[in-house]
C-alpha positions, -999 to 999 in steps of 0.1 A, spaced: -63 -94 -11 -36 -119 -4 -53 -146 -25 -44 -126 -56 -7 -132 -48 14 -161 -59 46 -169 -41 77 -187 -52 104 -198 -28 138 -196 -45 164 -205 -18 182 -172 -23 177 -137 -8 163 -115 -34 177 -80 -37 160 -68 -69 128 -75 -89 121 -59 -123 93 -64 -149 105 -66 -184 91 -35 -202 63 -41 -226 65 -32 -262 49 2 -269 17 -12 -284 13 -41 -261 -22 -47 -246 -14 -78 -225 -3 -76 -189 35 -79 -182 46 -115 -184 84 -117 -177 104 -104 -148 140 -105 -137 154 -110 -102 188 -106 -87 201 -120 -54 224 -110 -26 242 -124 4 243 -159 -10 272 -182 -17 263 -180 -54 243 -150 -65 222 -152 -96 203 -132 -122 171 -150 -131 144 -146 -157 109 -157 -147 76 -161 -164 49 -147 -142 28 -178 -146 0 -190 -168 -30 -167 -170 -49 -195 -187 -47 -211 -153 -74 -190 -137 -100 -208 -115 -137 -207 -118 -141 -173 -102 -113 -158 -123 -89 -161 -94 -54 -168 -106 -35 -200 -96 -3 -199 -117 30 -195 -100 61 -179 -114 84 -203 -131 121 -200 -138 130 -196 -175 168 -192 -171 195 -179 -148 232 -171 -147 258 -167 -120 266 -131 -109 298 -121 -91 290 -102 -59 257 -90 -46 232 -76 -70 229 -40 -58 205 -27 -85 193 -36 -120 173 -22 -148 161 -34 -182 177 -15 -210 153 -29 -236 133 -61 -242 164 -83 -242 190 -66 -221 194 -60 -184 220 -38 -167 232 -51 -134 252 -32 -106 274 -53 -84 289 -49 -50 322 -56 -66 320 -23 -85 314 -40 -119 285 -32 -142 273 -59 -165 248 -60 -194 232 -94 -196 212 -105 -226 181 -127 -224 180 -150 -255 143 -158 -259 147 -184 -286 165 -208 -264 159 -193 -229 194 -186 -219 212 -156 -203 247 -144 -213 269 -116 -203 269 -91 -233 292 -65 -219 311 -58 -187 326 -26 -173 350 -40 -147 353 -20 -116 333 9 -129 334 20 -92 365 16 -71 381 31 -40 418 35 -46 425 28 -82 411 4 -108 441 -18 -108 444 -29 -72 428 -63 -66 407 -52 -36 399 -17 -48 363 -23 -60 336 -1 -45 300 -12 -47 280 1 -76 248 10 -57 225 23 -84 219 22 -121 194 39 -144 189 35 -182 176 56 -210 187 34 -239 214 35 -251 226 56 -221 233 41 -187 242 60 -156 257 44 -125 265 57 -91 285 41 -63 299 39 -28 329 58 -41 309 89 -48 315 85 -85 290 90 -114 295 72 -147 278 77 -180 280 47 -203 266 39 -237 255 3 -243 275 2 -276 307 18 -263 336 1 -244 347 31 -223 327 55 -202 314 84 -221 318 106 -190 329 101 -154 325 125 -126 351 113 -102 344 131 -70 308 138 -76 301 132 -39 322 129 -8 297 104 7 281 73 -7 257 78 -36 228 54 -31 205 59 -61 200 78 -93 172 87 -117 168 106 -150 149 139 -147 151 144 -184 175 130 -211 203 154 -201 197 157 -164 201 132 -136 193 133 -99 213 115 -72 206 108 -35 233 102 -9 241 90 25 238 124 42 202 132 31 210 153 0 195 153 -35 217 167 -63 208 175 -99 235 171 -125 233 185 -160 252 161 -182 256 188 -209 278 208 -185 314 199 -185 320 211 -149 318 184 -123 295 202 -98 258 197 -94 235 224 -108 213 222 -76 215 207 -42 185 199 -19 186 185 15 165 171 44 166 196 72 188 188 102 192 151 105 212 141 74 192 109 72 208 86 46 186 84 15 184 50 -2 159 54 -31 144 79 -54 118 80 -82 106 107 -105 69 112 -112 64 99 -148 44 129 -161 55 157 -139 92 158 -140 96 183 -111 79 159 -86 103 134 -70 99 109 -42 127 97 -19 130 73 10 157 64 34 170 51 67 142 65 89 114 50 67 99 84 59 85 92 25 96 126 12 80 143 -18 100 171 -34 91 198 -60 125 205 -75 112 238 -90 110 254 -56 129 256 -24 155 231 -13 134 212 12 107 185 7 71 196 1 59 169 24 73 144 48 51 114 54 54 89 82 58 56 66 79 25 76 94 16 109 128 9 94 148 16 62 128 23 30 146 4 3 126 13 -28 100 38 -39 81 36 -73 54 58 -88 31 36 -109 45 43 -144 11 48 -161 -10 58 -130 12 80 -109 -15 89 -84 -4 55 -70 30 50 -53 46 20 -37 73 17 -11 89 -13 6 110 -16 37 134 -35 60 104 -38 84 88 -63 61 60 -41 48 50 -29 13 28 1 12 4 12 -16 -2 50 -14 -33 60 -33 -40 97 -39 -64 91 -67 -97 91 -49 -120 112 -27 -117 90 3 -147 104 22 -170 88 -4 -154 54 -3 -168 25 17 -146 16 46 -126 -16 42 -112 -13 76 -128 -45 89 -124 -67 58 -98 -90 45 -69 -84 68 -57 -52 51 -45 -26 75 -58 5 58 -54 40 72 -81 64 60 -73 100 62 -103 121 50 -107 158 49 -138 179 42 -123 201 16 -113 177 -11 -88 194 -34 -97 181 -69 -75 206 -87 -51 196 -115 -22 202 -91 -9 168 -83 -21 155 -49 15 148 -42 22 185 -39 -5 195 -15 12 205 17 0 174 34 -14 149 9 -28 128 38 -52 156 48 -68 159 14 -70 125 0 -48 95 6 -54 59 13 -25 38 25 -26 0 24 0 -24 36 -2 -51 9 17 -76 31 5 -74 67 24 -103 83 58 -104 66 87 -102 90 119 -102 69 130 -73 47 111 -65 15 141 -54 -6 126 -46 -39 94 -40 -58 83 -32 -93 49 -22 -107 37 -23 -143 1 -23 -155 -20 -42 -130 10 -62 -118 33 -60 -88 64 -81 -82 84 -80 -50 113 -99 -34 124 -105 2 151 -118 25 127 -147 32 141 -161 -1 108 -156 -19 94 -137 -48 57 -127 -50 36 -116 -79 2 -98 -75 -15 -96 -109 -46 -78 -98 -32 -47 -80 -63 -26 -86 -89 -53 -83 
């Protein structure tokens, strides 16, 4: 599997990797992605071409490597980023500032389009040292929601100078990540193991629902919503566990799955094939969780190709329309888990999947592209 992956060493620690979204009717695989860096003297936002597909070898294997199209300096660590549309990327900084960068494809440059200085801050916006890290950003063009270390939630519009709405004391702990449940509802995760749903139509500054991990108050770092079933949500956090939630029922996760040996930094359902889910961790692993198949009928790959694959088969395969993610223990029914990078040692900070392509970035100052995820 590793031969499908091309690596690029970039002499900066990579905190975020994101595919540029494809136009609605596009048939080609994704070609451009953006990265952001952290913990470097000079952090950067960079736009890369995934490499030349015309470069395939005799057996169709792919030899291109990502190449840099343009980059721009970024103040502070890149904490999160998201494409707003084909040209614009919203970036969250450890300084508390949120910036929209524009990629000019005609001359391959990046420029800062708009900046909300200190969208997140500890004391007040005017003190020089008051910035609080903006930890998460999510876009639904033209709307942008940001969360931060200051427990604040901001709703911005790409075309407006001031915040449309700010919930100042949304949380007394750090908010780590945010996602849209629907156009008027967002879900946040925090550093004491809670999920909170916020209805942006309501003027009151309280969540409409609160969910929490029982007992331990494990900090949650990441969240993603199932693309077709908006009530299914996946989260990951400090203990490396993967939690699946059904926000229609109960206040606890439907399933808790043992995953990584250290912090889980990102979790992503595949946007068009959500039986597949991907997680990455401080422990240097990147896992592909596949609930799409009846495992008992599959050949065993256990002894091929250096993949560490855990097969968990069960005689009664539940093929109902209920998402496999919601069975009480998905691993019993049908789940194949593959570590896509068996021997990585440093943290895998970020991943993104689109079509057949995976991009991920690490503290080993490298970015990796796999263009044949489902080969």
